[in-house]
N, C-alpha and C positions, 0 to 999 in steps of 0.2 A: 356530508360531514357536519356534525353538530357544532354550532358556534360555542366557544368556551365562554362561560359566564364568569364575571369577576365577583369575588366575594370581598366586601369591604373589610371584613374581620381579618382577612389574610394580608392586608396591606401592612407594610413596615414603615412607619414614619421616622424621620430623622430631622434634627434641627438644621435649619438653613444656616450655612456658615456666614451669610451676609449680615446676620444680626448677632450682636453680642448680648449676653444675659448674665445675671448673677443671682445667687441665692442670698437673701437678706438674713440677718441674725434670727429673725422670727420664723425662718423656714420658707417664707414666701418668695416667689421668683419675680424678677423685674426684667423685661425685655427692652433693650435699648434700640430705638429706630432712628436712623439719620434722616432728616428732612432734606432731601436733595432735589435737584431739578431747578429749572429756570424760575417757575412761579414761587417755589419755596424760598429761593434765594431773594427774590424781590420782597416777599413777605417778611423775611428776616431783616432786610435792610430798612424797609419803610415802616413796618408795623412792629418791629422788634420781636418777631416770632422766634422761638428757640430753634437751635440747630438740631436738637435731638428731642424725641418724644420718648416717654418711659411708660411701658405697658405693665401695670401691676396685675398679677394673677392672684386669685383667691386660693383658699386652701386646697380645693379640688383641682383647680387648674395647675397649681404649683406641683402637686403630687403627680399629676399626669405628665407635666412637662419633664419632671425628673425621671419618669419611666421611659420617655422617648429617648432611645439610644441608637437607633439604626439597626437594632438586632431583634427587638420584641415586635410582635404583630399587635394589631389593634385588639385582638382577642386576648392576648397575654396581658396587655395593659389593663384591660377590663377585669381580668381575674385579680390582678394586684389591687385595683381600686375596690373591688368587692371585699377582698380580704382586709383592707385597711378601714373602709367606711361602712361596710355592711349595708343595712337597709337605707341609710341616709343617701346612698348613691343611686337608688332606684328612681326612675327607670334607667338602668345603667347604660346599656348599649345605645339607646336612643340619644342620651345626653352625651356620651363619649363620642359617638359618631358626629354629632353636631359640633362639639367643641373642636375636634380634630379637623373637621371640614372648615371651620372658621380660621383655624391656624393655617391651614393650607391655602385658603383663599387669600389670606393676607401675606402669604409666602414665608411665614415663620417656620414652617416645616415643609419637607418634600417627602415623596414616597420613594423608597429605595427600589421596590419591586413592582411598581404599577405596570400593568400590562399595557403596551402601546397599541393603539388602534390604527 
């Protein structure tokens, strides 16, 4: 029996509910990250580090973030990016895949339908 291959474009990303976010008046998105854990708490007390970090997304990132809804695939998000930004988004799927991978590696998004190994 042939092994089923995963296609990254078929993944459906969804915002991780652990992180809050908001859209600013200029349309850009800010993700709020709580700095938790023992070492973060020590740094907050001794070095006056903030309890929260704010991740500001640029125009492309904010648009992609707003497209992530737990329903659209990476491919469908790419089509929406191409329709909005045209040639400015090229190389589209390489950039999109890298961006969503970074979001996932930082746990800002999860995949709804990722095949379990």
